[in-house]
VOVO-335863 format. One record per residue (C-alpha): residue in three letters; x, z, y. Coordinates in steps of 0.05 Angstrom, whole numbers, plus 32768, in hexadecimal, padded with zeros to 4 digits. Layout:
<rs>
AlaXZY/...
</rs>
This chain:
<rs>
Met7E427F137FE4/Ile7E327F1C7F9B/Lys7E5C7F487F70/Thr7E567F5B7F27/Gln7E6B7F9C7F09/Lys7E567FD17ED8/Pro7E157FF77EE4/Gly7E1C80377F0B/Ser7E5F80247F29/Val7E6680187F72/Asn7E8D7FDE7F8F/Glu7E9D7FCA7FD6/Asp7E8D7F8D7FFE/Ile7EC77F708025/Pro7EB77F67806F/Pro7EAA7F208086/Met7EEA7F1D80AF/Leu7F267F2B8082/Val7F677F4180A0/Asn7FA67F18809D/Pro7FCE7F338061/Ile800C7F37808C/Leu7FE87F5980C6/Val7FB37F7D809F/Gly7F967FB480C9/Arg7FB67F9C810A/Pro7F767F968133/Arg7F6D7FE1812D/Ala7FB77FF08125/Gly7F9E802680F6/Leu7F7C802D80B3/Ser7F507FEF80B0/Ser7F387FB780DD/Ser7EF87FB18104/Val7EE67F6A8117/Glu7EAD7F4D8140/Val7E927F09814F/Arg7E9E7EF88198/Gly7E647F0D81C2/Lys7E447F37818B/Ala7E4A7F828180/Thr7E2A7F7D813B/Asn7E387F468109/Ile7E0A7F4080CE/Ser7E0B7EF580C0/Arg7DC87ED180BD/Ala7DDC7EB0807C/Arg7DE87EF3805D/Phe7DA77F0F807A/Asn7D7E7ED6805D/Thr7DA17EDE801A/Cys7D937F298019/Leu7D4A7F1A802A/Val7D447EED7FED/Val7D657F227FC2/Ile7D367F597FDB/Leu7CF97F2D7FCB/Ala7D167F207F86/Leu7D227F6A7F7D/Thr7CDA7F7A7F8E/Phe7CC27F4A7F59/Leu7CF37F617F24/Lys7CE57FAA7F35/Ala7C9C7F9D7F28/Ile7CA87F807EE3/Ser7CE07FAF7ECF/Pro7CB07FE57EB3/Val7C947FAF7E85/Val7CD97F9D7E6D/Ala7CED7FE67E65/Ala7CAE7FF57E3E/Gln7CC17FC37E08/Glu7CFA7FEF7DEE/Lys7D0B80387DF2/Ala7D4680477E21/Pro7D8180687DFF/Gly7D9780AF7E11/Arg7DD080BB7E42/Leu7E0680EF7E3B/Val7E3480FA7E78/Ile7E7381217E67/Ser7EA2813F7E9A/Val7EE581567E7E/Arg7F1481827EA7/Asp7F4D81B27E9C/Glu7F4D81FC7EAB/Val7F5781F27EF6/Ala7F2081BC7EFB/Arg7F4E817F7EFC/Pro7F3181427EDA/Ile7F51812F7E97/Val7F5B80E47E8D/Gly7F5880C47E49/Ala7F3580FC7E23/Lys7F0F80E27DE6/Cys7EC780FB7DE2/Ser7EA480F37D9F/Leu7E5B81037D91/Val7E4C811C7D4A/Ala7E10813A7D28/Ala7E1581857D1C/Ala7E0581797CD2/Asp7E3E81477CC9/Leu7E7B81557CF4/Gln7EA5811F7CD2/Lys7E7B80E37CE7/Ser7E7E80CD7D30/Ile7E3D80B07D4C/Ala7E5A80977D8E/Ser7E9880A27DB8/Ala7EB580967DFE/Thr7EF580A37E24/Thr7EF880C57E68/Asp7F0A809B7EA4/Glu7F3880AC7EDF/Asn7F0480DF7EF8/Gly7F0081037EB5/Thr7EBB80E77EA6/Ala7EA080C57E68/Ile7E5A80AA7E5B/Ile7E3B80A27E16/Thr7DFB80797E12/Val7DDA807B7DCD/Gln7D9780807DA9/Ile7D9680BD7D7B/Pro7D5E80E87D5E/Ala7D50812E7D77/Gly7D7C81637D59/Gln7DBB818C7D5E/Tyr7DFC81687D72/Val7E4481787D80/Leu7E7281587DB5/Gln7EBB81567DA0/Val7EEF814C7DD8/Lys7F39813F7DCB/Ala7F7281327DFC/Asp7FBE81317DF4/Gly7FDC81737E07/Phe7F9A81997E04/Glu7F7581C17DD0/Glu7F38819F7DB2/Ala7EF681B27DD3/Leu7EB181B57DB2/Ser7E6D81B97DD2/His7E2C81C47DAC/Phe7DEA81AC7DC9/Glu7DA481977DB6/Val7D8781517DC1/Arg7D3E81447DCF/Asp7D1781047DDA/Asp7D2F80D97E15/Phe7D6981087E20/Ala7D9781057E5C/Thr7DCD813A7E58/Ala7E09814C7E83/Ile7E4081757E62/Glu7E7C81937E83/Ile7EB981A07E57/Ser7EF481CD7E6A/Met7F3281C27E40/Lys7F6B81F27E35/Val7FB381DC7E35/Ala7FD281DC7DEF/Thr800382137DDE/Val804A82027DF4/Ser807E82017DBD/Glu80C081DE7DB0/Asn809C81A57D8E/Val8063819B7DBE/Thr806781717DFD/Ile802F817D7E2E/Ala8011813B7E48/Val800181347E91/Pro7FB581377E95/Thr7FB1810C7ED3/Asp7FDD80ED7F09/Glu7FBE811D7F3B/Ala7FD0815B7F13/Thr7FF7818F7F3B/Thr800C81C07F05/Val805181DF7EFF/Gln805F81B17EC4/Asn805681747EF2/Gly809681897F16/Ser80AC81867F5E/Ser809481407F72/Thr804B812E7F6E/Pro802A80F27F8F/Ala800E80FA7FD4/Ala7FD180D37FBA/Asn7FB980B07F7C/Leu7F87807A7F90/Lys7F5C805F7F57/Arg7F3C801A7F56/Ala7EF680377F4B/Thr7EFD80607F8B/Leu7F1B80287FB5/Gln7EE17FFA7FA3/Arg7EB180297FC6/Leu7ED680308008/Pro7ECB80078047/Leu7F107FE68046/Ala7F1C7FA7806E/Thr7F367F7F8032/Gly7F377F837FE7/Arg7F837F8B7FE6/Val7FA97FC67FCC/Asp7FD37FD3800A/Glu7F957FDB8035/Ala7F87801E8015/Leu7FCD803C801E/Pro7FC080588064/Leu7F8C80878045/Val7FC880AF802C/Pro7FE480E68059/Gly802780D18076/Val80188086806F/Ile800D805F80AF/Arg7FFE801580BB/Ser8026800080F8/Ala800E7FD48131/Ile802D7F97810E/Gly800A7FA780CC/Glu80447FC480A4/Ile803F80018078/Asn8069803D808D/Ile80718076805B/Ala808D80BA806E/Gly80AD80A180AF/Ala80CF80648090/Thr80C2801B809C/Glu80A47FEE8067/Gln80E97FD08058/Gln81058016804D/Ser80CF8029801A/Ala80C680127FD2/Leu808D7FEC7FB2/Leu80887FF07F66/Val80577FCC7F38/Asn80577FEC7EF3/Gly8099800D7F03/Leu80BE7FCE7F19/Asn80D37FB87F5F/Ala809E7F8A7F7E/Ala80B57F847FC6/Asp80D27F457FE7/Pro81187F3E7FC9/Ala81367F28800B/Ser81147F538040/Gly80F57F8D801A/Asn80B07F808038/Phe80767F92800B/Arg80507F4F8010/Leu80247F657FD6/Asn7FEA7F357FCB/Leu7FD17F577F8B/Pro7F847F577F87/Leu7F607F997F7D/Asp7F417F7F7F3C/Ala7F867F817F1C/Val7F977FC87F31/Glu7F8A80087F0B/Ser7FA8803A7F3C/Val7FD780427F77/Gln8005807E7F81/Val802D80907FBF/Phe806A80BF7FBC/Gln808480D97FFE/His80BE80FF7FDE/Pro80CD80DF7F9A/Tyr8101810F7F7F/Ala80FF80F17F39/Ser814280CE7F2F/Glu8121808F7F14/Tyr810A80807F5C/Gly813B80617F8C/Ala814C80257FB9/Ser812680447FF3/Thr812E8077802A/Gly80E3807D8034/Gly80AA80868004/Val809580637FC4/Ala8054803F7FB8/Glu804980327F6E/Val801280057F54/Arg7FF980057F0C/Thr7FD47FC87EF4/Arg7F957FC57ECA/Arg7F987FB67E80/Gly7F627F957E57/Gly7F2A7FC07E3B/Asp7F0E7FC87DF5/Arg7ED37F9B7E07/Trp7ED07F5A7E2D/His7EBC7F617E75/Val7EB57F2A7EA9/Glu7EAC7F317EF5/Leu7EA27EFA7F28/Asn7E9E7F187F6D/Asp7E977F017FB5/Phe7E8A7EB87FA5/Leu7E5C7EAD7FE2/Pro7E827E9D8022/Asp7E737EBE8065/Leu7E617E8F809E/Arg7E807E9480E3/Phe7E4C7E9B811B/Val7E5E7E918165/Arg7E277E958199/Gly7DF37E8D8163/Lys7E117E4E8145/Ile7E347E448103/Val7E7D7E30810E/Gly7E967E2E80C6/Ile7EAA7E638094/Ser7EC77EA580AB/Asp7EE07EB98066/Asp7ED87EAA801D/Thr7EF57EDA7FE9/Pro7EDE7EC97FA2/His7F037EEE7F6C/Leu7EFD7EEC7F20/Asn7F117F237EEF/Leu7F0B7F217EA4/Asn7F297F507E71/Gly7F207F627E29/Pro7F3E7F607DE3/Leu7F5D7F1F7DC9/Ile7F6A7F427D87/Lys7F437F827D7B/Asp7F6F7FC07D81/Arg7FAD7F947D88/Leu7FAF7F647DC2/Tyr7F8C7F6C7E06/Leu7F867F3D7E41/Ala7F787F4C7E8B/Gln7F727F107EB9/Ser7F657F0F7F04/Ala7F607ED47F32/Ser7F4B7ED37F7B/Tyr7F487EA57FB7/Leu7F487EBA8000/Leu7F357E93803E/Ser7F327EBE807C/Lys7F2C7EAE80C6/Gln7F357EEC80EF/Pro7F217EEC8139/Val7F4F7F118169/Arg7F347F3881A4/Gly7F4D7F2381E9/Leu7F4A7ED981DA/Ser7F117EA681DB/Phe7EF67E7B81A3/Pro7F117E4E8184/Thr7F587E638195/Asn7F4D7EAB8181/Glu7F527EA68135/Thr7F887EB08102/Lys7F807E8E80BF/Thr7F967EA6807A/Glu7F907E808039/Ala7FA97EA17FFA/Gln7FA37E9E7FAF/Ser7FB27ED37F7B/Tyr7FBB7ECD7F30/Phe7FCD7F087F06/Ser7FCD7F0E7EBA/Gln7FDE7F487E8C/Leu7FE57F477E41/Asp7FEA7F8A7E1B/Trp80017F867DD3/Ile7FFB7FC47DA6/Leu802F7FB97D70/Ser80257FFD7D51/Lys801380447D64/Arg805C804C7D7A/His806980097D9A/Thr80467FE27DD1/Glu80587FA87DFE/Ser80397F8C7E3D/Phe80457F4A7E62/Thr80307F3B7EA9/Phe802F7EFA7ED0/Gly80217EF37F1A/Tyr801E7EB97F4B/Phe800B7EC67F93/Pro800E7E8C7FC5/Leu7FFA7E9C800D/Arg7FF87E788050/Asp7FEC7E968095/Gln7FE17E7380D6/Phe7FEA7E92811B/Val800D7ED28105/Asn80107F0A813A/Leu7FDB7EE78164/Asp7FC57F0F81A2/Phe7FB97F0881EC/Phe80047F0581FD/Gln80147ED581C4/Pro7FDF7E9E81C1/Gln7FDA7E6F8186/Pro80107E3C819B/Thr80457E7381A0/Thr80377E93815C/Pro805A7E84811A/Asn803D7E6E80D8/Tyr80507E8E8096/Arg804E7E76804E/Gln80647E98800F/Lys80657E8A7FC4/Asp806E7EC87F9A/Phe80787EC37F4F/Val80877EFD7F20/Phe808C7F057ED5/Ala80987F497EB3/Val809B7F657E6D/Arg80977FAE7E5A/Asp80A57FCD7E17/Asn809280157E04/Phe80AD80317DC4/Gln80AB80777DA6/Leu80F280807D8E/Ala80F480BB7D5E/Glu80D680F37D87/Gly80EA80D37DC9/Phe80CC809A7DF1/Leu80F1805A7E07/Glu80D7802E7E40/Ser80F77FEA7E49/Ala80E37FB97E7F/Ala80FC7F797E9E/Ser80E07F4E7ED6/Tyr80F17F0E7EFC/Lys80D67F027F42/Arg80DC7EC37F6C/Phe80C87EC87FB5/Asp80C77E8C7FE4/Ala80B57E95802E/Asn80B07E658069/Val80A67E7480B3/Trp809C7E3E80E7/Gly807C7E34812B/Gln80417E0A8142/Gly80717DD88161/Glu80B87DCE817B/Glu80B07DE081C4/Glu80DE7E1481E2/Met80C17E5B81E6/Thr80B67E76822C/Ile80A97EC08238/Thr80877ED58279/Pro80707F1A8290/Thr80287F0A827D/Val80297EDA8242/Thr80577EB38213/Gln80577E668216/Gly80727E2E81EB/Asn807D7E3681A1/Tyr809C7E6A8174/Phe80E77E648175/Val80FC7E6B812B/Asp80F57E4180ED/Gln81077E6680AD/Asn81087E508065/Arg81207E7E802E/Gln81207E847FE3/Ser81307EC57FC1/His812C7EE27F7B/Arg81367F237F55/Leu81457F327F0D/Glu813A7F7B7EF9/Ile81477F9E7EB7/Phe812F7FE67EB1/Glu813980177E78/Leu811F805F7E74/Tyr8125808F7E39/Thr80FD80D07E38/Ala811B81017E06/Pro80EF81307DDE/Ala80E581747DFE/Arg811A81A57DE7/Lys812581EF7DF4/Phe816C82077E01/Trp818F82337E33/Gly814E825B7E3A/Ala812382217E54/Asn80FB81E57E3C/His811D81A47E51/Asp80FC81617E5D/Ile813681307E66/Lys813180E87E7E/Ala816A80B77E85/Gly816D806D7E94/Phe818B80337EBA/Asp81717FFE7EEA/Phe81947FBB7EF6/Asn81807F8C7F2F/Ser819D7F487F3E/Val81847F2B7F80/Gly81957EE97FA1/Gly817C7EBF7FDA/Leu81877E828005/Met816C7E79804B/Asp816B7E438081/Tyr81627E6280C6/Ser815D7E398106/Ala81497E4D814C/Arg81347E28818B/Pro81437E3C81D4/Val811D7E7681F4/Asn81107E7C823F/Ile80FF7EBC8266/Val80D97EAD82A6/Arg80C97EDD82DF/Gln80837EE882FD/Asp80927EB48333/Gly80A37E7F82FF/Thr80EF7E7F8309/Leu811D7E8082CD/Ala813D7EC482C0/Glu81607EB9827D/Arg816B7E82824A/Ile81807E8B8201/Val819C7E5081DC/Phe81AD7E548192/Arg81E47E2E816E/Ala81DA7E018131/Pro81C47E2780F2/Lys81EB7E3280B2/Pro81CF7E40806D/Ile81CD7E8A805F/Asp81D67E9F8017/Ala81E07EE47FFA/Ala81DF7F087FB7/Asn81E07F4F7FA0/Arg81E57F747F5E/Glu81D07FBC7F58/Tyr81E27FE97F1D/Val81BD802B7F19/Gly81C180647EE7/Phe819880A37EEB/Val818980E37EC5/Gln815381187ECF/Asp8146815C7EB0/Arg810781847EBA/Leu811281CC7EA6/Leu80D581F67E96/Val80F5823B7E9C/Arg80B2825F7E96/Pro806B82457E93/Asn806682517EDE/Leu80AB82397EF4/Ser80CD81F57EED/Phe810A81D37F0B/Asp811B81897F13/Leu816481757F12/Gly8179812D7F18/Val81AD80FD7F30/Arg81AE80B27F3D/Phe81EC80877F3F/Glu81E780467F66/Asp8218800D7F6C/Gln82037FD77F9E/Arg82377F9F7F9A/Ile82217F807FDD/Ala82347FC17FFF/Arg82737FCD7FD5/Glu826680167FCB/Met824E80467F96/Asn822080807FA7/Ala820780BE7F83/Ala81C280D87F96/Pro81B5811F7F7D/Arg816E813B7F7B/Phe815381817F72/Gly810C819D7F70/Phe80E381D77F58/Ala809B81EC7F49/Trp808482347F45/Ser804182557F3B/Pro8042829E7F51/Arg800182AE7F2D/Gln8014828B7EEC/Asn7FD382647EE9/Asp7FE382257F12/His7FAD82367F45/Thr7FE582407F77/Val802482157F70/Ile805E82137FA1/Arg808B81D87F98/Gly80C381B87FBF/Gly810581937FBB/Ile813F81717FDD/Gly815F812F7FCD/Val818D80F77FE4/Phe817280AF7FE4/Tyr8196806D7FF0/Asp8173802E800A/Lys81797FE77FF1/Val81A67FB88019/Pro81817F7B8034/Leu819D7F39801C/Asn81A37F1E8063/Ile81D47F558079/Arg82137F36805B/Gly82007EF18075/Phe81F27F0980BC/Gly822E7EE480D8/Arg820E7EA280C2/Tyr81D07EAB80EC/Pro81D07E7D8129/Ser81F97E9B8162/Arg81DD7E9881A8/Thr81F17E8A81F0/Ile81CC7EB48223/Ser81CC7E9C826C/Arg81AF7EC782A4/Tyr81977EA882E5/Asp81937EBE832D/Ala81507EC88351/Asp814C7E7D8361/Gly81487E6E8316/Ala817F7E3A831A/Thr81C07E5E8328/Ile81E27E7A82EA/Ile81FF7EBE82F8/Asp82177ECD82B1/Ser821D7EA68270/Arg82387EC48230/His823C7EAD81E8/Tyr82297EE381B6/Phe82457EDF816F/Asn82207F018136/Val82507F36811B/Leu824B7F6780E2/Val827B7FA080F3/Asp82947FDD80CE/Thr82A7800A8108/Pro827B803F8128/Pro82628032816F/Ile82968060818F/Glu82D280388175/Pro82EE7FFA8199/Leu82D37FB9817C/Asp82FC7F7D8169/Phe82D07F428154/Arg830D7F208136/Arg830D7F5580FF/Arg82D47F4680D0/Ala82AF7F7B80A9/Gly82D87F9D8074/Thr82C67FC18034/Asp82A47FF9805A/Ala82757FCD8083/Gly823D7FD28051/Phe8229801A805A/Val81EA80248032/Pro81B38048805A/Glu81B180918042/Asn817880C28046/Leu8176810D803D/Arg813081298032/Trp8111816D8022/Asn80CB8189801D/Leu80A581C8800D/Gln805D81C37FF3/Leu802481F27FE1/Asp7FED81DB7FB2/Gln7FB2820B7FAE/Val7F7482077F82/Val7F41822D7FAC/Thr7F05821F7F80/Ser7EF481ED7F4A/Arg7EDC81BF7F81/Leu7F1181CA7FB7/Asn7F5D81BF7FB6/Ile7F8981C67FF3/Arg7FD181B08000/Ala800281C38036/Asn8043819C803A/Val808081A08069/Thr80B181678064/Ala80EF814F808A/Ser811F81158081/Arg815A80F780A4/Thr817380B08098/Glu81B8809780AC/His81DD805480A9/Ile81A0802B80BB/Tyr81B17FE480CE/Ile81AC7FDC811A/Ile81B27F9F8147/Asn81D37FA7818B/Pro81F37F7881BF/Glu823B7F9181CB/Leu82807F7F81E6/Asp82C17F8681C1/Phe83007FA081E2/Arg83147F5981F8/Gly82D27F4E821B/Arg82B27F2081E7/Ser82677F2681DD/Gly82447F2E819B/Ile82037F40817A/Val821D7F79814F/Leu81FE7F8F810E/Arg82187FD380F5/Ser81FD800A80C9/Ala81FD803F80FF/Gly81B3804C810A/Glu818F808D80FD/Ala814680A380F4/Thr812480E680EA/Tyr80E080FB80D1/Arg80BE813F80D4/Ala8077814C80BC/Ile8045818380AB/Glu800B816E807F/Leu7FCA8193806F/Thr7F9B8173803C/Ala7F5A818A801D/Arg7F3A81687FE2/Phe7EF081757FD3/Arg7ED181647F90/Leu7E8881557F9A/Arg7E5281477F66/Lys7E6481197F2C/Thr7EA280F07F3D/Asp7E9C80F47F89/Gln7ED7810E7FB2/Phe7EE681197FFB/Phe7F2B8120801B/Val7F3E813D805F/Ser7F86813D8077/Tyr7FAB814C80B7/Val7FF4813980C3/Arg801E815080FD/Ser805E812680FE/Arg8097810B8127/Thr80BC80C98118/Arg80F980B78142/Gly813380878138/Asp815B804C8151/Leu812D80148167/Asn81577FD4815D/Asp814F7FCF8112/Phe81657F8E80F0/Asn81207F7880DB/Ser81037F7B8122/Tyr81317F428138/Phe81457F1C80F9/Gly81097F2980CB/Asp80D27EF880BB/Phe80B57EFC8102/Gly80F17F13812A/Ala80F37F198176/Pro81237EED819F/Val81367F1E81D6/Ile81677F5481C2/Arg81757F8D81F2/Ala819F7FCC81E9/Asn818D7FFA81B1/Glu816C803D81C1/Tyr815A807C8199/Ser8111808F81A5/Asn80CD80948184/Leu80C5805F814E/Pro808C802D8159/Phe8061804D8123/Asp806A8095813B/Val802780BA8138/Pro802F8104814A/Asn7FE781178135/Arg7FBA80F88101/Leu7F7A810F80E0/Ile7F5980E580AA/Ala7F1D80F5807F/Trp7EFF80C88049/Gly7EDA80CA8008/Thr7E9E80B37FDF/Ile7E5B80D77FDE/Ser7E2180C97FAF/Leu7DDC80D87FCB/Pro7D9880DF7FA8/Arg7D7280A17F93/Arg7DB2807A7F86/Phe7DC880787FCE/Ser7E1180817FDF/Ile7E3E8086801C/Ala7E8A807D8022/Pro7EA580928067/Ile7EEB808C8084/Phe7EF980B280C4/Glu7F3B80AF80E8/Val7F5480CB812A/Arg7F9E80C7813E/Ser7FCF80C18177/Gly7FDA807C8193/Phe801880558183/Pro8051805581B7/Tyr8065801681DC/Ser809D8000820B/Val809A7FE78253/Arg80C07FA9826A/Asp80CE7F8682AB/Ala80CD7F3C82BE/Gln81127F31829E/Gln80F87F50825D/Asp81277F8C8267/Phe810B7FD08253/Val80F47FFF8289/Gly80FC8049827E/Val80FE80688238/Arg80E7803A8200/Asn80AC805281D7/Ser80A580908203/Asp806F80C381F8/Arg805780B0823E/Thr804980698228/Arg8019806D81EE/Phe7FD8804C81DC/Pro7F9A807781E4/Thr7F8380A481AC/Phe7F6A807A8172/Leu7F27808F8154/Ser7EFD806A8121/Met7EC4807980F2/Asp7EB7804680BA/Ala7E85804D8083/Glu7E628027804B/Phe7E1A8037803B/Ala7DFF801E7FF8/Lys7DC080207FCE/Glu7DBA800C7F85/Phe7D7B7FEF7F66/Gln7D717FED7F1B/Val7D4C7FAC7F0E/Thr7D4D7FAB7EC2/Lys7D707FD57E8D/Lys7DAE7FA87E92/Tyr7DAD7F8F7ED9/Gly7DAC7FAE7F1D/Val7DBB7F9E7F66/Arg7DE27FC47F9A/Leu7DD57FB97FE4/Ser7E097FD18015/Leu7E167FD6805F/Lys7E5C7FE0807B/Ala7E677FFB80C1/Phe7EAA7FFA80E5/Asn7EBA80248123/Leu7E7580448122/Thr7E84806D8160/Asn7E98802D8186/His7ED58053819F/Phe7F04802E81CE/Asn7F3F801B81A1/Pro7F677FE681C8/Arg7F987FB981A3/Asp7FBF7FA181E0/Val7FDD7FBC8220/His7FFB7F9A825D/Ala80417FB88257/Asn80697F8E8288/Ile80717FAB82CE/Ala80707F6382EB/Asp802A7F5982CD/Pro7FF37F628302/Met7FCA7F8782CD/Phe80047FB582B9/Gly7FEE7FF48294/Gln7FA97FDC8280/Phe7F927FE18237/Phe7F637FAC821D/Ala7F487F8481E1/Pro7F257FBC81B9/Tyr7EFD7FAE817B/His7EB57FC68181/Arg7E837FDF814E/Phe7E797FAE8115/Phe7E487FAA80DB/Ser7E4B7F82809A/Gly7E187F7F8062/Gly7E1A7F68801A/Phe7DFF7F6F7FD5/Asp7E1B7F747F8F/Val7DFD7F627F4B/Leu7E0A7F9A7F19/Phe7E0B7F947ECE/
</rs>
């Protein structure tokens, strides 16, 4: 693959087998995916090897002539500036100006620090005395005097002091990772920058692939992101502060390319009152604006070939992506444009070629216009279109290709954001419109048959839905004022959401067959009805951060929510604090407690219009019916202990909104200028989760009952260390001890995009993504002679699973600690070497390695007691290598 990027930067090469965006990471059921060609333990394609050979020969020639080229002109000097605050945190956006000592008013050259607090000035200047001036909002100006000699190469470290606090001065946040008292009670668990993500051995170039690097974030066995013990549907996904999840289901489904992303933040306990509509965590993505100079990148435009037994059998993946950004009007109007195409065929272990592949085809178009109207007024416009198609979703040994569903989506979004300095305050106004269409269908129309060893026939559901969301968001930040003995930073705003959707949902019969081939159960669905639903949500919130003393702050906030689909109004109070006992921010203790309310899925109110079902159970001969019942779909408003009457439909109290109570206590400690540690204890409890359960009413009528009676709990202890290495390199090590339990029959498992047909009694146990112990270490390390390495090491407990019998009834406790996958361990790494060919051009060769230890990480288990191979784990992904090269300019 050929990539283009700026000299000195490090980019990543995407592995030749990309992961299905819906099931990304599933082969490993962990951080990233390791994929191998059948019959091969290592997979460096011959086409890529030959290409690399040609490049190396070309490098040898160009390296030989490069001294001649370099001799024709004198290379400019290089000044590397590192700007940090008093506790060694990088300061982003500091302006560094180089001036002659004899004339301090005239700037020779300037640069602005990046997300790592680094700026580089490359300039030709005569020998002499010079001064470096550094300015940043909220900090005192810093000056550094130095002498320049011929062919200079100088590294300067600047430490800036915070400006004096007064009634008329607002201290700016130096970086999103800052952990000072002034940053309050809620700080992000991680702040992932694009420049860092490009250097890591991630399975894909998508944003969500990096989220499991964050402590407390787990990718489940089905590929969904779980934050702080909550499912993906219970968490929130924001892009530039606006809701970006699927309007109908709440799934993330984010197909945003990495080229368009500036940073990703994850909040496990977002106490700020502007955050809501979730009982889990918040993942917030900030997109990339155009730069002051035009820059064009065309990456990954060479496809990878698929080799099987030494023969070419087509293309395994092709991922070209284009990014261009720059000024349309200097200092006024900026454009950032990203476009990408993805073709990926992923082989699945446990199956043989050619029926062992899933296929994904996707496109992504994202544009951003930033308009600077004045120093006090800016506007930005974003446009996104993300079509995607998946074949053979959830493919594995037990669900071969004919039994799997296909998936197609079309995601369109338009947003406008206005920032205006109103008097001494700041007003943010935003609006967005999102249209999301999704289709699910099987490979044919045969009836699905479930046996103890394998599923046969075709997937049983066809689903077509169209949904949309209109959001209007307003936030006013008042100027800092001092009264009642404290400085007050007050924010207030409102958020309006109008969501609507229409769905056609039809289902074909499902048969359950015993190990001897006799019919045990048959499920027949009635004719479908259109399912339409709409919801309007009105939210108002206010937040006050009180800086009582320089080393003590409190956060007080409340959020009022009115979800019309649930017919109830809720108040969500929040409280937090941050305290530094030593008054220097080297040690900060922070914590908080808050109430959070979830969004209500659109499909809840229309649950009664889903196809009802008749379930017939058969004797051992497979022909004699011993019981046949028709189950209506019923939304009820009574708790499980009260007598049911299906004649009484849900009343005004049926729409209980899921409610979460969460608290945490956290210690941030600056040990040295190169080492920070964090210890965090958190706990949460969620009630009124929507649960599916087959029940009888007091008259003996059967029903599939949906009620908001489910519960879930999460407890965790986190220990994280962050090491700052030379230059911009960093290394993170974190350990999380956690427990995640709750009701298992959640709505999405049976009526989501890829729901299951067989519904058994609900049970409270370990949730499917419960991981009691997890250690993860990752980072980027620059080595001498322009070598670099970016490792990711992960070891964790295996996921729990449930045991069934021939009738597909559960045996024993579901998701018990006794039924877990083996310990998962993986070591991935990317090794890279940069060659400077000429002054302007270079080449970067890289080698990625996945599961270097070749640890046994099975993806499947025989979990049916009627299966002759019951209890055996199988289908692991072995060690895998991938090579590539980038062109740098």
